[in-house]
C-alpha positions in Angstrom: -17.8 37.4 -81.2 -17.2 37.8 -84.7 -15.6 35.0 -86.6 -12.3 35.2 -88.1 -11.6 35.2 -91.8 -11.0 32.1 -93.9 -7.4 32.9 -94.1 -7.1 33.4 -90.3 -8.6 29.9 -90.3 -6.6 28.4 -92.6 -3.4 29.6 -90.9 -4.5 28.3 -87.4 -6.0 24.9 -88.4 -5.4 24.0 -91.9 -2.1 25.2 -93.4 -0.3 24.7 -90.0 1.8 21.5 -89.6 3.9 20.1 -87.1 7.7 20.6 -88.0 10.7 18.8 -86.9 13.3 20.3 -89.4 14.1 24.2 -88.4 15.6 27.1 -90.3 18.7 28.6 -88.4 16.3 31.7 -87.7 16.2 33.1 -84.2 13.2 34.0 -82.2 13.2 37.1 -80.4 12.3 37.7 -76.5 9.4 40.2 -78.1 7.9 37.5 -79.9 8.0 35.1 -77.2 6.4 37.6 -74.7 3.6 38.3 -77.3 2.9 34.7 -77.7 2.5 34.5 -74.0 0.4 37.7 -73.7 -2.2 36.2 -76.4 -2.4 32.7 -74.8 -3.0 33.8 -71.4 -6.2 35.2 -72.0 -7.6 31.5 -72.9 -10.1 30.1 -70.3 -9.3 27.6 -67.6 -11.6 26.3 -65.1 -12.1 29.0 -62.2 -9.1 31.1 -64.1 -6.7 28.6 -62.3 -3.9 29.3 -65.0 -1.4 26.4 -63.8 0.7 26.5 -66.8 4.1 27.1 -66.3 6.7 27.7 -69.4 10.6 27.8 -69.7 11.9 29.0 -73.0 15.3 27.3 -73.3 16.9 29.5 -76.0 20.7 29.1 -75.7 22.5 25.6 -76.4 23.4 25.4 -72.9 19.8 25.4 -71.9 18.8 22.9 -74.5 21.7 20.7 -73.4 20.1 20.4 -69.8 17.4 18.8 -71.6 18.9 16.3 -73.9 19.4 13.5 -71.5 15.4 13.3 -71.0 14.6 13.1 -74.5 13.8 9.9 -76.6 16.7 9.3 -79.1 14.3 10.3 -82.3 13.8 13.7 -80.5 17.1 14.8 -79.7 18.4 16.3 -82.8 15.1 18.2 -83.8 15.1 19.7 -80.0 18.6 20.5 -80.2 18.4 22.3 -83.4 15.0 24.0 -82.6 15.5 27.7 -81.9 13.4 27.4 -78.7 12.3 24.5 -76.5 9.3 25.3 -74.5 8.8 23.3 -71.4 5.5 23.4 -70.6 4.8 22.6 -66.9 1.7 22.8 -64.4 2.0 24.4 -60.9 0.3 22.2 -58.4 0.4 24.9 -56.0 -2.1 26.9 -58.4 -4.8 27.1 -56.1 -2.7 29.3 -53.5 -3.4 32.2 -56.2 -6.9 31.5 -56.5 -7.9 34.4 -53.9 -5.9 36.9 -56.6 -7.4 34.7 -59.9 -10.7 34.1 -59.1 -11.2 36.9 -56.6 -15.3 36.8 -56.8 -15.3 33.3 -54.9 -13.6 33.5 -51.7 -14.1 30.1 -51.0 -12.4 28.6 -54.2 -9.0 28.0 -52.4 -10.4 25.6 -49.9 -12.2 23.6 -52.5 -8.5 22.4 -53.3 -6.8 22.3 -50.1 -5.7 18.7 -49.1 -7.0 17.3 -52.2 -4.1 15.8 -54.0 -5.7 14.0 -56.9 -8.3 16.9 -57.5 -5.4 19.3 -57.8 -3.2 17.2 -60.1 -6.1 16.4 -62.4 -7.5 20.0 -62.6 -3.7 21.1 -63.0 -2.7 19.0 -65.9 -6.1 19.3 -67.6 -6.0 22.9 -67.5 -2.1 23.3 -68.2 -2.9 21.1 -71.3 -5.6 23.5 -72.2 -3.4 26.5 -72.2 -0.6 24.5 -74.1 -3.4 24.2 -76.9 -3.6 28.1 -76.8 0.0 28.2 -77.0 0.4 26.5 -80.1 -2.8 28.6 -81.4 -1.0 31.9 -80.5 2.4 30.5 -82.0 1.0 30.1 -85.2 -1.0 33.5 -85.2 2.4 35.0 -84.9 4.0 33.1 -87.9 5.8 30.5 -85.6 6.0 26.9 -86.6 5.4 24.4 -83.6 6.6 20.8 -82.7 4.9 19.6 -79.9 5.9 16.1 -78.5 5.7 13.8 -75.2 8.6 11.5 -76.1 10.6 12.5 -72.9 11.3 11.3 -69.4 9.1 13.6 -67.1 10.9 12.6 -63.9 14.5 13.4 -65.6 13.2 16.9 -66.6 11.4 17.7 -63.5 14.7 17.2 -61.5 16.4 19.2 -63.9 14.2 22.1 -64.1 11.9 22.2 -61.2 13.5 20.2 -58.5 11.7 22.0 -55.8 8.6 19.6 -56.9 5.6 21.6 -57.0 6.0 22.0 -60.6 5.4 18.9 -63.3 6.5 18.8 -66.8 3.5 18.2 -69.1 4.7 18.5 -72.5 7.6 20.0 -74.9 7.0 22.4 -77.7 9.8 23.3 -80.0 9.2 26.8 -81.7 10.4 28.5 -84.6 10.7 29.0 -88.3 10.2 25.4 -90.1 11.8 23.9 -93.1 8.7 23.4 -94.9 10.5 21.1 -97.7 11.1 18.6 -95.0 7.7 18.0 -94.1 5.8 14.6 -94.8 2.7 14.2 -96.5 -0.3 15.3 -94.0 -1.8 12.0 -92.3 -5.3 11.2 -92.4 -7.8 12.6 -90.0 -10.9 11.0 -88.9 -14.0 12.2 -90.6 -16.9 14.0 -88.4 -19.3 11.0 -88.6 -16.4 8.6 -87.4 -15.7 10.3 -83.8 -19.2 12.7 -83.4 -22.6 12.1 -82.7 -25.5 14.2 -82.2 -27.6 13.3 -79.1 
């Protein structure tokens, strides 16, 4: 691996901020496809790839999620050019013969083990969601990830079959930088890290 340059690191991690107010500027389908292309290379355990994404682009589609949102999240979500609904497929292990083909017994490790399935799917879809945020930033998009919504309402509206469960939402677009709050404090290394 080769380290990326300082400008790229600053773009992805230091300058990037969580946005709540959006420019009236659309995000193309091509950009969203490129976002997925970049993020889908991120590692998951046993290459299980449980993440499922709905990109809500139309006002009609976004209105379907409004009843699930906490009041403080409604306006910024309705204004966002794209709302990504990130879920996890609890049937991910059915695809392991294809996705983890060098281990012919991988699927059997999960069959009938509901807790193991749910933990693996939630954890790995969360990891994939982090890659989605970084991929979006690398393409010049701003993001507004959030968890202030009713999962059961989202699941019933968008995934009524029951095998896909919502994890978190992420508003995507081009943020209005003039409306950002001052950056909040972060823990210093020695407050949360140790060498053993």
